[in-house]
N, C-alpha and C positions, 0 to 999 in steps of 0.2 A: 031576351036574347042579349048576350054580351056584344058590345062593340069593340073591335080590336084597334089598338093604337098602331097605325101603319107608319113605320119609322122611315124618315127620309135618309137618302144615301149621301147627301153632301150638304155642306153648309156654305152659304154665300161668302165669297171673299170680299170683306168690306161691303161694297155695294154691288156685288156681282149677281149675275144670273144664277138661279138655282138649276143645276143640270145634272142628271144622272140617268142610269139605265134601269135601276130597280131599287127596291126598298132595302134599307139597312139602318143600323142605329146611328142617328145623326148627333153631333155634339150640340147640346143645348136645345132650345126651342126652335121650331121652324122659323127661319129668318125671313123678314120682309125682303122682297127681291124685286127691285125695279131698275136695275142698272145693266143694260139699257131697257129691260122688259119689266112691265108691271106684273104680269102673270105669265109664267113660262113653263112649258113642258118639253122635255127631250124625248127622243124616240124611245119607245117601250117603257116610259116612266110610269110607275104605279102611283095612284092617288095617295095623298097623305092627309090624315085627319088627326086633329088634336083631341084624342079621346083616350081613356084608359080602360084597361081590361076590368071587367066585373063578372064574376062567376065563371062558367065554362060553357063552351059551345060544342055541339056534336062535331067530331072529327079533330078536336084539339089533341095535341100530342101530350101524353101523360108525363108529368114531371118526374125527374129522377128521384130515387129514394133519399139522396143526400142533398136535396134542393135547399133545405133550411140553413145549412152551414157547411163550410168546407170540411171534409173528413180529415182524419189524422195523417193520411198519406198524401194530402195535397201539398204542393209547393206554394211558396208565397214570396212575392217581391217586396222591396222596400216601400213601394207605393201602397201596398195593401191588397194588390191583385193576387188572387189565389187560383190554382188550376190543377187538374189531373189530366194525364194523357189517356184518351180512350182508345186510340188506334195510332200506331206508329206510321209516319209518313214514308213515302217512297223517294222523295227528293233529298238533296243534301245542301240546298241553299235556302235562305230565309228572305222574305220580302222586306224591302226598305220602307221607311216611314211614308214616303210619297208614292210608292208603287200601287198599281191598280190590281186589286185582288178579286177573285171570284170564289164565293163561299156559299155553302148551305148552312143554315143555322136555325135554332129555335131558342126563344127566350122566355123565362119564367120569373115571376116574383118569388120571394122565399117562402110564401105560403102555398106555392104550387100552381098558381094561376098562369097559364100561357098567355102572353100578350102579343107575341109576334113569331112568325115562322115562315121562312122561305120554303121549307120542306112542305108545309101544308099548302102553300100557294103553288107548289110544283114548279118553281122557277128559281134558280140560284140568283144571288145578288152580286153585282159587280160595282165597285166603287174605289176611289183613291183612299188609301189607308189613313191619310192625315185629315180626312173629312168626317171622321166618326168619333164617337165618344172616346175619352182618353183610355179607358180600359181595353177597348178594341185596338186602338193604335198600338198600345204596349203589348197586348197579348198575342195578336196575330203575327207580330214580328218574331215571336218565339217559335213559330210553326214552320213546317216544311210542307210541300205539296203532297196531298194524300193523307195528311194527319188530321185526326179529330181530337179536340180538347174540350173539357168542360171548364168554364171560367166562372168564378164568383167575383163580381165587380162591385166594389163598395160605391155608395151613392156619390162620393166626391169624385169618382172616376166615371160616373154615368150621368144621371139627371138630377143629382142632389139628394140629400137625405130627406126622409119623410118628416113633416112638421105638423103639429096640431093646428087645426083651424086654417089650413092652407087653402086659400080661395081658389087655387088652380088645380087642386087635387082631383077634381072630377073630370077635368078636361085636358090636363097636361099629360106628359109621359109618366110612366111609373117611377116612383121615388124609392130611395133606399137601395139596398143590395139587390143586384139582378144576377140571374144565373143563365148562362148561354152555353149550349152545345154548338160548337163550330167545327165545320169541316172545311179545310182549305183545299179547294179543288185545283186552283192554279193561280199564278200571278205573273204580271208583266211589268217591266220597268216603266216608270212614269215618263211621259213625253217631256222633253226638255223645253223650258219656257222660251218662247220666241224673243229674239233681241228687239230692242226698241228701234224704230226706223230712224234714219239719220236726219230726216226732215220733221221729226216729231215736235220740235219747238214752236213752229209757226207754219201757216199755210204757204207753201212754196209758189213761185211764179208759174210753174208748169201745171198747177192745179186749177180746176175750174171752180168758180164761186157763184153761188146762187144769190138771189135777192135777199134771202133770209140771213145770209152770212155763212152758210154751210160750204165748206171746201171739200173737193173730192178729186181723186185721180185714179184712173183705171190702172191696175197693176197687171192684170191678165184678162184678155177678152173672153167673153162667154161664148157658149155654143148655142144658147137659146135665143129666141126672138121675142118672147113675151115678157113684159115687165109686170111685177106685182102691183096691185092697187093698195090703197090704204085699208081695204077690207080683207086683204089676203092673209093667209097663214103661210109662213116661210120657214125653211130649215136652213141654218147657216152654221159655219164655223167662224169664229172671230177671236180677236185679241184686242184689249184696250189699254192705252197708256195715258198718263198725265203728261203734260208738256215738258216735264223734267225727266222723262224717260222711264217712269216707274210703271211697271205692269200691275194693273189692279184687277184684271179679270181675263180669263182665256178659256174658251171651250176646248182648245187644243190641249192645254195642260190637263183638263179634266178627262180628256179622251172620249168626249161625246158631243155631237152637235146639238144645237139648241133649236127648238121649234116654238114659234109664238106668233100671235097676230100683230100686224103692223099698227093697230090702234092701241096696243098694249105697251108700246115702247116710248122712249123719250122722243121728242119731236125731230131731232136730228136723224134718228134711225128711220122714223116714219117717212121722212122726206128722202133720205139718201138711198134706202133700199128700193124705192120706186124707180130709181135711175138705172137699176141693174137688171141683168138677165141671168138665167141659170148658167152656172159654170164660170161666172165672172168673179174676179177678185178686185176689190176697190178699197182705197184708203180714204177714210172720212175724217175731216177736221171739224169737230162739232163745237161751236162756241157755247159758253156757259148757259146763255139764255135758251139754247136748244137742247141742253143736257139736263143738269140738276139744279140750275139757278142758284147755286151756293147753299143748297140745303145741308144742314149739319149731318155728318155721318156718311156723306156721299163724296165721290171724287170732285175736287174743286177745279174751277177754271175751264178752259177749253180742253176737250178730250179728243184723242186720236184713236180710231179703230181701223184695223185691217179686217175686212169682211169678205167671206166667200159665200156666195148664194148657191146652195146645193139643190134646193127644190122649192117650188111654189105649189101649195096644196089647193088653193082656190083663188 
């Protein structure tokens, strides 16, 4: 039986949480994501596995007859992306690079093997357009709502070209040119990034400070009475800044809340979320030793998060 590479819908921002509503072609490999969570799922998120299609499964959607190469009537951009319009759209506007799109799609390798399909799953995919492979970011911006296109995406706009003796070939995403049939169902404007708090640079005097050094201030009181424990699963909206006001991660920008276990997050989150109740919004100042401890590739120094606790699962 073939195992299908289930494509992620978004790529971590630097050291961000991975958060999405459904599967779609992610740019690059699945990124390690522990800022602030070690392992995170958002609502309705599909599982992602680093495997590649081999053979065919019952129920796979048959490859189009021109899957091997773009036909003569295909249009082509300077980047090498090629396409044909399969069905004209009903809209008159195009999504922007950061807009959130809802699509149905099926993807094949040029030898006709189907490796992913939201159509087969029976559920459209929704994701920010700047979180997917370059060929998708470029191609879907050409479309209008209701339109269907077939894209031939070269490896340098997808997951790279196929190489001999590639040690990751059996486990990574498909290499080389990929072919996608895409239907743009709808799109919506990306949420605007939240502005950095005025007190982002240091813990203010009106904030409470714990023995560990964690600072916090309630921005909006909650409606709940129960606090999560370190064993709880929680759902939150959040934004995170460095002390110079740089936004490095935000579930608000992604348009989807994040769900994770409090044992899976950085210590500052494990401690800080237990102070909250459902409906509460709180600002956390997390010193470096309760965040990433200066690890390379992660936000450095003290981090500031605005967190809204939406739900406690257990």
